[in-house]
C-alpha positions in Angstrom: 45.3 94.8 55.4 43.9 97.5 53.3 42.9 97.1 49.6 45.7 99.4 48.5 48.3 97.4 50.5 47.1 94.2 48.9 47.3 95.7 45.5 50.8 97.1 46.1 52.1 93.7 47.1 50.4 91.9 44.2 51.8 94.5 41.8 55.3 93.8 43.0 54.7 90.1 42.6 53.4 90.5 39.0 56.3 92.7 38.0 58.8 90.0 39.1 56.8 87.3 37.3 57.0 89.3 34.1 60.8 89.7 34.3 60.9 93.2 35.6 63.1 92.1 38.5 65.7 89.6 37.1 67.6 88.1 40.1 70.2 86.4 37.9 71.4 90.0 37.3 72.6 91.2 40.6 71.6 94.8 41.6 75.1 95.5 42.8 78.6 94.4 41.9 79.0 91.1 43.8 82.7 91.3 43.8 82.5 94.5 45.9 80.4 92.6 48.4 82.8 89.7 48.4 85.8 91.9 49.1 84.0 93.8 51.8 83.1 90.6 53.6 86.6 89.2 53.4 88.0 92.5 54.7 85.6 92.3 57.7 86.8 88.8 58.6 90.5 89.8 58.4 89.8 92.9 60.5 88.4 90.7 63.2 91.2 88.1 62.8 93.7 90.9 63.5 91.8 92.0 66.6 91.9 88.5 68.0 95.6 88.0 67.0 95.1 84.9 64.8 97.0 84.0 61.7 94.5 81.7 60.2 90.7 81.1 60.2 89.2 77.7 59.4 85.5 77.7 58.5 83.3 74.6 58.3 80.0 76.3 59.0 78.5 76.7 55.5 77.0 80.1 56.3 80.5 81.3 57.2 82.1 79.8 54.1 79.4 81.6 52.0 80.3 84.8 53.8 84.0 84.3 53.2 84.1 83.4 49.5 80.5 83.3 48.2 81.0 79.9 46.5 78.3 77.3 47.1 78.1 73.6 46.8 75.2 71.7 48.4 75.1 74.0 51.4 72.5 72.2 53.4 74.0 68.8 52.8 77.5 70.0 53.6 76.2 71.6 56.7 76.0 68.3 58.5 79.2 66.7 57.1 82.7 68.0 57.6 83.4 67.8 53.9 83.8 71.4 52.8 85.7 74.3 54.4 87.5 77.6 53.8 90.9 78.6 55.1 91.5 82.3 55.4 95.0 83.5 56.2 95.5 87.0 57.7 98.4 87.9 55.3 98.2 85.2 52.6 95.8 83.2 50.4 92.2 82.1 50.8 91.8 78.4 50.1 88.5 76.7 49.4 88.6 73.0 50.3 85.6 71.5 48.4 83.6 68.3 48.7 85.2 66.9 45.5 87.2 68.3 42.6 84.7 70.8 41.0 86.8 73.9 40.4 84.2 75.3 38.0 82.2 76.1 41.2 84.8 78.7 42.2 85.4 80.3 38.8 85.5 84.1 38.6 85.3 84.6 42.4 88.2 87.0 43.2 88.3 86.2 46.9 89.4 82.6 46.3 93.1 82.3 45.7 93.3 78.5 45.5 90.9 75.6 45.1 91.6 72.1 46.6 89.7 68.9 46.9 89.3 68.1 50.6 90.6 64.9 52.1 87.3 64.4 54.1 87.5 62.6 57.4 83.9 62.4 58.6 82.9 58.8 59.3 80.3 58.4 56.5 83.0 59.3 54.0 86.1 57.9 55.6 84.9 55.1 57.8 87.9 53.4 59.6 90.3 55.4 57.5 89.3 58.7 59.2 92.6 59.0 61.2 94.6 58.7 58.0 92.6 61.4 56.2 92.5 63.8 59.1 96.3 63.7 59.3 96.5 64.5 55.6 94.1 67.5 56.0 95.8 68.8 59.2 99.2 68.6 57.5 97.9 70.9 54.7 96.6 73.4 57.3 99.8 73.4 59.3 101.7 74.0 56.1 99.6 77.0 55.3 100.0 78.4 58.8 103.7 77.9 58.6 104.1 79.6 55.2 101.7 82.5 55.8 101.5 82.9 59.6 104.7 84.8 60.3 105.4 82.6 63.2 101.9 83.0 64.7 100.4 79.5 65.3 97.0 80.7 66.5 94.2 79.2 64.3 90.6 80.2 64.8 88.0 77.6 64.0 84.2 78.0 63.9 83.1 74.3 64.3 85.1 71.1 64.0 84.8 67.6 65.5 87.2 66.5 68.2 89.2 64.3 65.7 90.0 67.3 63.6 90.8 69.5 66.6 93.0 66.9 68.1 95.0 66.4 64.9 95.6 70.1 64.6 96.7 70.5 68.2 99.1 67.5 67.8 100.8 69.5 65.1 101.4 72.3 67.4 98.7 74.8 66.5 96.9 76.8 69.2 93.1 76.7 68.5 91.0 79.7 69.1 87.2 80.1 69.1 86.2 81.2 65.6 82.5 82.1 66.0 83.4 85.3 67.8 85.2 86.4 64.7 82.6 85.4 62.1 79.6 86.5 64.0 80.9 90.0 64.8 82.3 90.4 61.3 78.9 89.5 59.7 77.0 91.9 62.0 77.7 95.1 60.1 76.5 95.3 56.5 77.8 97.3 53.7 75.5 99.5 51.5 75.8 96.8 48.8 74.8 94.1 51.2 71.7 96.0 52.3 70.7 96.2 48.6 71.0 92.4 48.3 69.1 92.0 51.6 66.3 94.1 50.2 66.2 92.0 47.1 65.8 88.9 49.3 63.0 90.7 51.3 61.1 91.6 48.1 61.1 87.9 47.3 60.1 87.0 50.8 57.1 89.4 50.7 56.0 88.0 47.4 56.2 84.5 48.9 54.1 85.6 51.9 51.5 87.1 49.6 51.2 83.8 47.8 50.4 82.2 51.2 47.9 84.9 52.0 46.1 84.4 48.6 45.9 80.6 49.3 44.6 80.9 52.9 41.1 79.5 53.2 39.4 77.0 55.4 40.3 73.4 54.5 43.9 74.0 53.5 46.5 72.2 55.6 49.3 74.0 57.4 51.8 72.2 55.2 50.0 73.1 51.9 50.0 76.7 53.0 53.7 76.7 53.9 54.5 75.1 50.6 53.4 78.4 48.9 56.3 80.2 50.7 58.8 77.6 49.4 57.6 77.5 45.9 57.5 81.2 45.4 60.9 81.7 47.0 62.6 79.1 44.7 60.8 80.4 41.6 62.0 83.9 42.2 65.6 83.0 42.9 65.7 82.2 46.6 67.5 79.2 48.1 65.8 77.5 51.1 63.7 78.0 54.3 65.5 77.6 57.6 62.5 76.4 59.7 58.9 75.3 59.3 57.3 77.7 61.8 53.7 78.0 60.8 50.8 76.9 63.0 47.1 77.4 63.3 44.3 77.6 65.9 45.3 75.9 69.2 48.7 74.9 67.8 49.7 78.6 67.8 50.1 78.7 71.6 52.6 78.1 73.0 54.9 79.0 70.0 57.5 76.9 68.2 55.3 74.1 66.8 56.3 73.5 63.2 53.7 73.1 60.5 51.7 69.9 60.2 48.9 68.2 58.3 46.3 69.9 60.4 43.5 71.4 58.4 43.1 75.1 59.0 39.5 75.8 60.1 37.4 78.9 59.7 38.2 81.7 62.1 41.5 80.0 63.2 44.5 82.2 64.0 47.4 81.5 61.7 50.9 82.6 62.8 54.2 82.1 61.0 57.9 83.1 60.9 59.5 83.2 57.5 63.2 82.4 58.2 63.6 82.5 54.4 67.0 82.3 52.7 66.3 84.3 49.5 68.4 85.5 46.5 72.2 85.9 47.1 71.9 83.8 50.3 70.5 86.5 52.5 67.9 85.8 55.1 64.6 87.6 55.4 63.0 87.1 58.7 59.7 88.5 59.6 56.4 87.2 61.1 52.7 87.9 60.7 49.5 86.6 62.0 46.2 86.2 60.1 42.7 85.1 60.9 41.3 82.5 58.4 37.9 84.2 58.2 36.0 87.4 57.8 36.0 88.7 61.3 38.5 88.3 64.2 37.1 87.6 67.7 37.6 90.1 70.5 40.3 87.8 72.0 42.2 87.6 68.7 42.1 91.4 68.4 43.4 91.7 72.0 46.3 89.4 71.4 47.2 90.9 68.1 47.0 94.5 69.5 49.4 93.6 72.3 51.9 92.0 69.9 51.7 95.0 67.6 52.2 97.3 70.5 55.3 95.4 71.6 56.8 95.5 68.1 56.2 99.2 67.6 57.5 100.2 71.0 60.7 98.1 70.7 61.5 99.5 67.3 61.0 103.0 68.6 63.7 102.6 71.3 66.4 101.3 69.0 69.2 103.6 67.9 72.9 103.3 67.2 75.2 103.6 70.2 72.9 102.0 72.7 74.1 99.1 74.7 72.3 95.8 74.5 71.5 96.2 78.2 70.0 99.6 77.7 67.9 98.3 74.8 66.6 95.4 76.9 65.8 97.7 79.9 63.8 100.2 77.7 61.8 97.6 75.8 58.0 97.1 76.2 57.1 95.5 79.6 55.3 92.3 78.9 52.1 91.9 80.9 52.3 89.1 83.5 49.7 86.9 81.7 52.0 86.6 78.6 55.3 86.5 80.4 55.8 82.7 80.6 55.1 82.2 76.9 57.2 85.2 75.7 59.5 84.8 72.7 63.0 83.5 73.6 64.7 86.8 72.7 63.8 90.4 72.2 65.9 91.3 69.2 68.4 89.5 67.1 70.7 90.2 64.2 70.2 88.8 60.7 72.3 88.5 57.6 73.0 85.3 55.8 71.1 83.7 58.7 70.0 84.7 62.2 73.2 86.0 63.8 74.8 88.2 66.4 73.6 90.0 68.5 70.9 88.2 70.5 69.4 90.6 73.0 67.6 88.9 75.9 64.5 90.1 77.8 65.2 92.2 80.9 63.9 89.6 83.2 66.7 87.2 82.2 69.4 89.6 81.1 71.6 89.0 84.1 71.3 85.2 83.8 71.4 84.7 80.0 72.2 88.0 78.3 75.4 89.6 77.2 76.3 93.2 76.5 77.5 95.0 73.3 76.8 98.1 71.2 74.1 98.7 68.5 76.1 99.8 65.5 75.1 101.5 62.2 74.8 98.9 59.5 73.3 96.2 61.7 70.2 94.5 60.5 68.0 93.5 63.4 64.8 91.5 63.9 62.4 92.7 66.5 60.4 89.8 68.0 57.0 89.4 69.7 54.9 86.4 70.7 51.8 87.1 72.7 49.9 84.1 74.1 48.5 83.5 77.6 49.4 80.3 79.5 46.3 78.1 79.0 45.0 80.4 76.2 43.7 78.9 73.0 45.8 80.9 70.5 48.8 83.1 70.2 50.1 85.9 67.9 53.6 85.9 66.4 54.9 89.2 64.9 58.4 90.2 63.9 59.9 93.1 61.9 63.3 93.4 60.2 65.0 96.8 60.5 68.3 98.4 59.5 70.2 100.5 62.0 71.4 103.9 60.6 73.2 106.8 62.0 69.9 108.6 62.4 67.7 105.8 63.7 66.2 102.7 62.1 64.6 102.0 58.8 62.2 99.1 58.2 63.4 96.5 55.7 60.2 94.4 55.9 57.1 96.3 54.7 54.5 93.6 54.4 51.3 95.1 55.7 49.6 94.1 59.0 46.0 93.0 59.2 44.8 96.4 60.5 41.3 95.2 61.1 42.9 93.1 63.9 43.7 96.2 65.9 
């Protein structure tokens, strides 16, 4: 990283800390974003011929109505959901009666307290409560479905699905609707995603400033969390930071290991920043003054993969074509390669997920790269039996003319 790059990142961070970037004042009209996202859902509902869409995944409820209530907690209990009708109202069923949480949100037509039927909340009365809930959904479908009884659901336990089917509804897979709707961002969404990225990069810089021999992986990772929350972000999806021999193979989460001098440190942000948007990029650093020749070699290969794979991306390409044209991974790194080449990102990691060419036939699926998609280009380089590995990732926006980088945090150029 050059001195000018470090100064630029720190200048941004200081500007935020002094109130120059106030995230309680959105840089765009949030109601425009909310209406765009609801329109995207209804467009996909129409394509799949469903009259209703029932969303329990808290990322999907956020996308549909932009009202939050204990998102992480509610993500593992069926206690909060949104019903979207194709030609009727949008209903938020909330954890309890807290209508103030939905005030002034134009995409919510009605607020209800949900008769929750998950076991922790309902115990042996679950069957009674699920019947009450399903009766409300059936009534909404009857009054606003125009005779169409096809209901799309993203995720729901068998007790809920069984109750809805017993009432005569035809259940349809809902993730195909939500994932493809979320894939294409509006101009306003891209502005919000950049605001999240700005916070993410400030959070990463806080880690870089704190990195020194003797700090634990957990203490270093805590800098990312603290800065994100302080600047208006929400949470971190994973704990993917490791050091030294824990960097290879990838996917060890951070621990109480003390980082030693000249260790490689690799991380993946997976950060949910302001307005609920995910910022997902990766960097690798050496905790010391001078990287070894092997560390340089690994870093250079990862950097080469990232740059090449970004260069092949353009709107109109099929996922298969992208996979085939991506950087050929040398044999020594193939077994430890990252699990996907490129994936979408928005409110979280999302569609599409483009697989490596070696496994495209067995695990991949096809589709088209569209303008407005935000994609994360992945790399992990670590040899089987090698001591360390390098994780890099870049977040880009697909445009009519090519791609633009959304993450701009500098690389450690002395590693090349």
